[in-house]
C-alpha positions in Angstrom: 0.2 0.0 -0.2 2.9 2.4 0.8 3.4 2.8 -3.4 0.3 5.0 -4.2 0.5 8.4 -3.5 -1.9 9.8 -1.2 -0.4 13.5 -0.7 2.0 15.6 -2.8 2.7 19.1 -2.1 4.5 21.4 -4.4 6.4 25.1 -4.9 5.0 25.8 -1.9 5.2 29.7 -1.0 4.2 31.5 2.5 5.7 34.9 3.9 4.9 37.5 6.8 5.1 40.4 6.6 7.4 40.6 3.2 9.8 38.3 4.8 9.7 34.2 3.1 9.2 31.3 5.4 8.9 28.8 2.8 10.0 29.3 -0.8 8.9 27.1 -3.6 8.6 23.3 -0.8 7.8 20.5 -2.2 6.6 17.2 0.7 4.7 14.2 -0.2 3.4 10.6 1.2 2.1 7.7 0.4 -0.6 5.8 1.5 0.4 3.7 4.6 4.1 5.7 5.4 5.9 7.1 8.2 7.3 10.5 7.2 10.0 12.3 9.4 10.1 15.9 8.9 13.1 17.7 10.0 15.2 20.9 10.3 16.7 23.5 12.8 14.2 26.0 14.9 12.4 28.1 12.3 12.8 26.0 9.1 9.2 26.2 8.1 8.6 22.5 9.5 5.7 24.2 11.7 4.2 26.9 9.0 4.7 24.1 6.4 2.0 21.5 8.2 0.1 24.6 10.1 -0.9 25.0 5.6 -1.4 21.9 5.1 -3.6 21.5 8.7 -6.0 24.5 7.5 -4.2 26.9 10.1 -3.1 28.3 7.1 -3.4 29.4 3.9 -0.2 29.4 1.1 0.8 32.0 -1.2 1.2 29.9 -3.9 1.4 26.3 -4.5 -0.1 23.1 -5.5 -1.5 20.3 -2.3 -3.1 17.3 -4.0 -4.6 14.2 -2.3 -4.9 11.0 -4.8 -3.8 13.0 -7.6 -6.8 15.5 -7.3 -6.1 19.5 -6.8 -7.7 20.5 -3.4 -7.8 24.0 -1.9 -7.3 23.4 2.0 -8.4 27.2 3.2 -9.6 26.3 7.5 -9.1 23.2 9.8 -12.1 21.9 8.5 -11.3 21.3 5.3 -8.6 19.7 6.3 -10.4 17.8 8.1 -13.1 16.3 6.0 -9.9 15.1 3.7 -8.8 12.9 6.6 -5.3 15.6 8.5 -5.8 15.2 12.2 -2.9 17.2 13.3 -1.6 16.0 17.1 0.1 18.7 18.8 3.4 18.9 21.1 1.6 19.9 24.3 -1.8 17.8 25.5 -5.3 19.1 24.6 -7.7 17.0 27.1 -10.6 17.7 29.4 -9.2 16.2 32.9 -13.0 16.4 34.4 -14.5 14.8 31.1 -14.5 11.1 30.2 -12.7 9.3 28.0 -15.2 8.6 25.5 -16.2 12.4 25.8 -12.6 13.1 25.4 -12.3 11.3 22.0 -16.0 12.3 20.0 -15.9 16.2 21.3 -17.3 17.8 18.7 -19.0 15.0 16.7 -20.8 13.3 19.9 -24.2 11.6 18.8 -27.5 12.9 19.2 -30.5 11.3 20.3 -32.6 14.3 19.9 -31.9 17.1 21.9 -29.3 14.8 24.2 -26.1 13.0 23.6 -26.6 9.2 22.9 -24.0 7.9 25.3 -24.6 4.6 24.6 -23.1 5.2 21.1 -20.7 7.6 21.7 -19.6 5.1 24.2 -19.6 2.3 21.8 -17.9 4.2 19.1 -14.9 5.1 22.1 -14.4 1.8 22.1 -14.0 0.8 18.7 -11.5 3.4 18.4 -9.5 2.1 21.3 -9.9 -1.9 20.8 -7.4 -0.3 17.6 -5.3 1.3 19.7 -4.6 -1.6 21.8 -6.1 -0.3 24.8 -9.2 -2.9 25.1 -8.5 -2.6 28.4 -9.6 1.3 29.4 -13.2 1.7 29.6 -15.0 5.0 27.9 -16.6 5.1 30.8 -13.1 6.6 33.5 -12.4 10.1 34.0 -9.7 11.7 31.9 -7.3 13.0 34.6 -6.9 9.6 35.7 -5.4 8.3 33.5 -0.6 8.9 33.0 0.4 10.7 30.0 1.0 8.2 27.5 -2.8 6.7 27.5 -3.4 10.6 27.6 -1.8 10.7 24.6 -2.8 7.4 23.0 -6.8 8.9 23.7 -5.6 11.9 21.3 -4.8 10.0 18.8 -8.5 7.9 18.9 -10.1 11.7 18.7 -7.9 11.5 15.7 -9.3 9.0 14.5 -12.9 9.8 14.2 -14.0 10.0 11.1 -11.8 8.9 8.0 -8.4 9.8 9.7 -5.8 9.5 6.5 -2.3 11.5 7.4 -2.0 12.0 11.0 0.7 14.7 11.7 2.5 13.6 14.8 4.1 16.9 16.3 6.9 15.7 19.2 4.8 13.3 19.9 7.4 12.0 22.8 9.3 14.7 24.3 7.4 14.3 27.7 7.4 9.8 27.9 9.3 7.5 29.1 11.6 4.6 27.6 8.9 2.4 27.7 6.5 4.8 26.6 7.6 5.6 23.7 8.2 2.1 22.9 4.0 2.2 23.4 3.9 4.8 21.2 5.8 3.0 18.1 3.6 0.5 18.3 0.9 2.4 17.9 2.0 4.2 14.7 2.9 0.3 13.4 -0.3 -0.7 13.8 -2.3 2.7 12.2 0.7 2.4 9.2 -0.7 -1.7 8.5 -3.9 0.1 8.1 -2.7 2.2 5.7 -2.8 5.8 7.5 -0.2 8.0 7.2 2.1 9.3 9.6 4.1 12.5 9.1 6.4 12.4 12.0 8.3 15.6 14.3 11.1 15.2 16.3 14.5 15.8 17.1 15.1 12.9 18.4 17.3 11.3 15.6 17.1 7.8 17.1 13.2 7.8 17.1 13.2 8.7 13.3 15.5 6.0 12.6 13.3 3.6 14.4 10.6 4.9 12.9 10.3 6.7 9.4 10.9 4.8 6.0 12.2 8.5 5.4 13.4 11.1 6.3 12.7 14.5 4.7 14.9 17.9 5.9 14.1 21.7 5.2 16.2 24.9 6.2 16.2 28.0 5.9 12.2 27.7 4.8 13.5 25.4 1.4 14.1 21.8 0.5 17.0 20.2 1.7 17.2 16.5 1.8 15.1 13.6 1.2 16.3 10.4 2.7 15.3 6.5 2.9 16.5 6.1 6.6 18.1 2.9 5.4 20.6 3.9 3.3 22.0 6.7 4.8 23.3 8.3 8.8 23.1 10.6 11.8 25.6 12.4 10.0 24.1 13.2 6.7 20.9 14.2 8.2 22.6 16.2 10.3 24.6 17.9 7.9 21.1 18.3 5.4 20.1 20.2 8.9 22.4 22.6 9.6 24.3 23.2 6.5 27.5 25.4 6.1 25.4 28.3 7.9 27.4 28.9 10.9 30.3 31.8 11.2 28.1 33.3 8.5 26.2 35.3 11.2 28.2 34.5 14.1 30.6 37.5 15.3 34.0 35.8 14.9 35.5 34.0 18.7 37.8 36.4 21.0 41.0 35.2 21.6 41.4 35.3 25.1 37.4 33.7 25.1 37.0 31.5 27.6 39.8 32.6 30.1 38.3 35.2 33.1 37.9 33.6 36.3 34.2 31.8 37.8 31.2 35.2 37.9 28.7 32.2 39.0 29.1 28.4 40.2 26.4 26.3 40.6 25.7 22.4 42.0 22.9 20.5 41.9 20.3 22.4 40.7 17.5 20.8 41.1 13.5 21.9 40.1 10.8 19.1 40.9 9.6 17.0 37.6 12.5 19.7 35.6 15.9 19.4 36.7 18.4 16.6 38.7 21.0 17.8 40.2 22.6 20.4 37.4 26.2 21.6 37.6 27.6 24.2 35.7 29.9 27.9 35.3 30.2 31.3 33.2 33.3 32.6 33.3 34.0 37.1 33.0 34.0 38.0 29.5 32.9 34.4 28.4 29.5 33.0 26.6 28.4 29.8 28.5 25.7 28.2 25.9 23.2 25.9 27.5 21.2 23.5 24.7 18.4 21.4 24.9 15.2 20.5 23.3 11.9 21.6 24.6 11.4 19.9 28.1 14.7 19.0 28.4 14.8 21.4 31.8 17.6 24.0 29.2 14.2 26.3 29.5 14.6 25.8 33.3 18.2 26.9 34.6 18.4 30.6 34.2 15.2 31.3 35.6 16.1 28.8 38.3 19.0 31.0 38.8 17.0 33.8 38.5 14.9 32.8 41.4 11.5 32.6 39.6 10.8 29.3 39.6 9.2 27.6 42.6 10.6 24.4 43.9 13.8 24.6 43.0 16.9 23.4 44.9 20.6 23.7 45.2 23.6 22.4 46.4 25.9 25.7 46.2 26.2 28.4 44.3 28.0 31.5 44.3 27.6 34.7 41.7 30.6 37.5 41.7 32.7 35.2 44.2 30.0 35.1 46.8 27.7 32.7 48.8 24.4 33.2 46.4 21.1 31.6 47.9 18.3 31.6 45.2 15.1 33.1 46.6 12.8 36.5 44.7 14.5 37.8 41.1 14.8 41.1 43.1 17.5 39.1 44.9 19.2 38.0 41.7 18.7 41.6 40.9 20.6 42.9 43.9 23.5 40.2 43.8 24.8 40.7 40.0 22.4 38.7 38.2 20.1 39.8 34.3 17.5 37.9 32.9 15.8 38.7 29.2 13.3 36.2 29.8 12.3 34.0 25.9 9.3 35.5 25.6 9.4 39.1 25.4 6.0 40.2 24.2 4.6 38.2 28.0 7.5 38.6 30.3 9.9 41.6 28.3 8.2 44.3 27.5 5.1 46.6 28.5 3.4 46.9 25.0 1.7 49.9 25.8 4.8 51.4 27.1 7.5 53.7 25.6 11.3 52.8 24.8 12.3 55.0 27.7 9.4 53.7 30.5 10.9 50.0 29.1 14.4 50.6 29.8 14.3 51.9 33.2 11.4 50.2 34.8 14.1 47.6 35.9 16.6 50.3 37.5 13.8 53.3 39.1 16.5 54.1 42.2 19.3 55.2 38.9 16.5 58.1 37.9 13.9 58.9 41.3 15.4 62.0 43.4 13.2 61.7 46.8 9.5 61.0 45.2 10.3 62.0 41.7 11.0 60.4 38.8 14.1 61.9 36.7 12.0 62.3 33.5 15.3 63.9 31.9 17.6 61.3 33.0 15.4 59.1 31.5 15.0 60.1 28.1 18.9 60.4 27.9 19.7 57.5 29.4 16.8 56.0 27.0 18.7 58.3 23.8 22.3 57.1 24.6 21.4 53.5 24.3 19.1 54.2 21.2 22.6 54.7 19.8 24.8 52.5 21.6 22.5 49.5 20.0 21.7 50.9 16.7 18.0 50.8 17.4 15.4 52.2 15.1 13.6 53.5 16.5 11.9 57.4 16.1 13.3 58.5 19.5 12.4 57.3 23.4 8.8 58.4 23.2 7.6 55.1 20.8 5.8 53.5 22.1 7.3 50.3 22.4 5.1 47.8 21.0 5.3 49.3 18.0 8.7 48.1 17.4 10.1 45.1 15.6 11.1 42.1 17.1 14.4 42.7 17.4 14.6 46.5 18.1 12.7 45.1 20.9 15.2 42.7 22.1 17.4 45.1 22.1 15.5 47.5 24.6 15.7 44.4 27.1 19.5 44.2 26.2 19.8 47.6 27.7 17.9 47.2 30.4 20.1 45.5 32.2 23.4 46.9 31.4 22.1 50.0 32.7 22.8 48.3 36.5 25.9 46.9 38.1 25.2 43.8 36.5 28.2 40.2 36.6 25.6 38.1 34.3 23.2 38.6 31.8 21.0 35.4 31.4 19.6 35.4 27.6 16.3 32.3 26.8 16.3 32.3 23.1 17.4 35.9 23.4 16.6 36.0 18.7 12.9 34.1 18.7 11.1 36.0 17.0 13.7 38.4 14.9 14.3 38.5 10.7 18.0 38.0 10.1 19.5 41.2 9.9 18.2 41.9 13.6 19.7 38.3 14.5 23.1 39.4 13.0 23.0 42.8 14.8 21.9 41.1 18.1 24.5 38.6 17.9 27.6 40.8 17.4 26.2 43.1 20.4 26.3 40.1 22.6 30.0 39.3 21.5 30.6 42.4 22.1 29.5 42.8 25.7 31.7 39.4 26.8 34.5 40.7 25.1 34.0 43.8 28.0 33.9 41.2 30.1 30.2 40.5 31.3 29.8 36.3 31.6 26.8 35.8 29.6 24.6 32.4 30.2 22.7 31.8 26.9 19.9 29.6 26.6 18.8 28.3 23.5 17.0 25.4 22.1 18.9 26.8 18.4 21.9 24.1 18.0 23.6 26.7 15.9 22.8 29.6 17.6 24.6 28.0 20.7 27.5 26.4 18.2 27.7 30.3 16.9 27.6 32.4 20.4 28.8 29.7 23.0 32.8 29.6 24.0 32.0 26.8 26.0 28.5 24.9 27.1 26.8 22.1 28.6 23.5 20.1 26.9 20.4 18.5 28.5 18.0 16.3 27.9 15.9 14.5 30.5 17.0 17.2 32.9 20.6 16.2 33.3 23.7 17.7 31.6 24.8 15.0 28.9 27.4 16.8 27.7 29.8 19.6 29.3 32.3 20.9 26.4 34.7 23.5 27.4 36.1 25.4 23.2 33.2 26.1 20.8 31.7 22.8 19.6 29.9 22.8 16.3 26.0 22.2 16.0 26.0 18.2 15.1 28.2 17.9 18.1 25.3 19.7 19.8 22.2 17.9 18.1 24.0 14.5 18.9 24.1 15.3 22.7 20.9 16.8 23.2 19.4 13.5 21.5 20.6 11.1 23.6 17.7 10.1 25.5 15.8 8.7 22.9 15.1 5.4 22.6 15.6 3.0 19.1 12.9 0.4 18.5 
């Protein structure tokens, strides 16, 4: 059955705000085929799948199902064609039954009421197809383990004429034995002729479950490999290419030579981190890389005192003992944090550039109970110049700036104070290439001036291009430590170590 062409996407183009995200992308899928779709962050995977699932409309290109052209303008169009999306994050109703979760949006009716018997019979049929004969459709969803909830989600996706199932990082929060159970279900679906598009960063999983690997890079096709005739190195090269170095400033000869400005031993966050050790050196960029759910995303904010249930064996900042308590205490100790969620945690969109810049440093701009607006404006104008922020002036609302310029304001905010270490979470998320290059130049310059920088990024290329030394996390623990700059392929391999081969 796997030689019958089910889906064909060709010449797909998509731009946002004039910036191309997909350029003449092609993707095809045969009936009963499992194809892995890979690429670094920003490669275009999500955009392509959102076009296929009807969440975005393409600017150009064609889509065919069973050889016939189709138009997918909405999720309803995709559903009618048998295309289902299984998102990375669970989307369940914990207080409803398994049957209600499976049939939500399509519950059978008897007059004005839900036909409970028909609903449970259909749910039971779907659960049996997935090997969950033992699960009662009347079980409350919130009482089930995470991996069983995930399988119930698959049953929901299978309700109807499902032909294509898109799985986005389906094993990100599953244990090894749970991954095996999911693989068994994928093979069961494959045997029924259902096609799977499998998106994952875990390369061992990809080689274990898929028959073919399609790679996107910079919004373009970068490779199409039969897994039986390729290897991890060839796929990693297609994902990364030779781009690292084009975008990034040169490493300094003195990088890595500074004293330890932060030392951390035994950093533990319940459910996220287990006994993590690391250091940050003065004048050095220390990188932290990990996939989503690896725990890497908790390193900076837990150190900053912004995560409950954080424990630590010992820590120092600037050579003095440091106890994790509150963000205010962290600032007093000389730590600054530029959060990944810029719009939610980094800026106050309705306030001006001047106000956003000074808000974390009010003691610098107050005399008694009065705010020195003139000093605020002068300082803002100086940082607009120093960081090449493109703005009309200090009074421009920050929400009207581009993402890259908003990020520069977030950087400047912390540089006003007495800072020892700057923690950067995903520093160029949502930032265009031109602005990224400028931000990277500024980060390197800050390190060269003696600042210790902790760079946390799920983008392996970003860490490879900037970090003088780095650690890699997976499953809440450090899997690899590099005391010298390393390449993106090594980082990605280390980040996927916990993956399970079938």
